Phi, psi and omega in degrees: 000129179239154176264117188246130178253123183241127171256133182084031186282352183272356178279181183298319180292316182301314183295318178292322182292321178301315180299315183294316184291320181288335176296331179259023170067025171278143177272121187247128172250122183249131180260129177226152179278339183224097184295322183292325182278320188252344188302311183297318180299313185293321182293337180269000183279337185234177179297136181305134179091350182253359181237126173244127180252125184240134177269128179202152175267116185292349178271355179251101186300320185294337178284343187261342187308310185294339181291332183277347182293131176063025177261150179263317186233139173239130180238125179252111179251006185288129178193156178227155178258343177212157183270143177204121181054235181283347179279070178266159177302322181296314181294314188278318187264343182244300185296317183292311176301324178297316182293314183288331177291326175294321180289326176298321177292316182297318185261013174056045176293140185286329183205135172247122177250119184241127180267118179250225181208150181279143174084003185289336182291343178269327189273062185281001173261005180254129178298322178301309183295317180299318181292322178297317179295319180295321177298320177298317180299320179299316180296314180301321181283331188266334190213138187271322186266074183237159167225123178259125179257130178243090181276152165286196181300125177264123185236154176182181178297340182261007187279175174249015182255287182295322182294318177294319180297318180292326176296314179294318181294332179281344183256323188266131176287335179236135181238129182283140174249111179280137183055036179060015178073020186271350180299133184262143178230160172234073187303134179241130180290147185300329178297314178295321181294319179291332174297323179296313180299316180297319180296320178299319181289311185296319186257005178052050181291132188256004179303133188283315179231127180234123176272134189243118184226157176277186185280354186230150171252117187230138176283162179299321179296320178295323177299314179299317180296320178295321179293321178298318178297318184291332179258007175058050180232154173239129182224155176274123180258119185238124173298130183259132173299143184299324181299312180293320179299319179293322178296315178297317180297325178302317180284324178297330181297342181282345181287153175303321175234092185301140175293321175200150179242166178296327179291322178293328175299320178297320180297326183292350177290334192252137179296143182253062186230175181302137182277334185085356181268316183256166175289157179239177176299334178294324181289339177260022176063040173225094180271123178295134186247340187281118185271150185302308183303314184295319186283322181291334178296338182286342179225354183290343179302338180294342178258003177274164173295125183098348176056231184297338181275353180294340181288000000 
């Protein structure tokens, strides 16, 4: 049994991870900014008595000190896809990982597991990618016993990827394909990804950087076609000129939750697949088995005509 401290536990990865860790009797402390909003959800994710939910502002270092005391593992799942107010790439992807890695050193934490992103070393024209790389460097410089995970797209019924795409595909008669939809991904289901984190904890794996991919390599266009089949829709797929895409993204950025940003357009240029430079989940004897087609069918019916009754 280990005492595990999780930042960013209210997201799709966090909720699945809490269930997996508490099933194996690890004591989990989850940090949230809003206890009233997230507390009930988080407390029901794991076995009773094994989950503690703590409210804290991650930008106030003095509020976090006591959380690191007597902990074995620290897991950072905090990340953003677009900037809003104080949630800037610099604050979330650089300053915060730097701060918690310093605290891991101070309080002699046995292992820091930090979730980054796949393909960022190529996308040096993206603010998101640059901030993720800089955050990794801070961790490497501040703390020795770390493992950085770089997953491809993590998907599930709780994600913001397949669910948003299916919502758009159910509404729009025409769907834009950026870069002709040729960008490649290796989608990994959240269950397989949480197995990787659990294996690192259980077996004390010391690999510094692990790239995490699913069992298939799929282009963006293929992903869209698979989603269309799963929701029983037909749409016109049109390659969009980059100039028009950037203009649209400029206006989308004004929304509270942008559909796409100019920075995300830059990321879409680069394949989200194994680099061949770092070790992968395959190298630590954990091959992801859950396939994209099979898993999206388990929840895509919600976007079909008739919803849950379409089955």
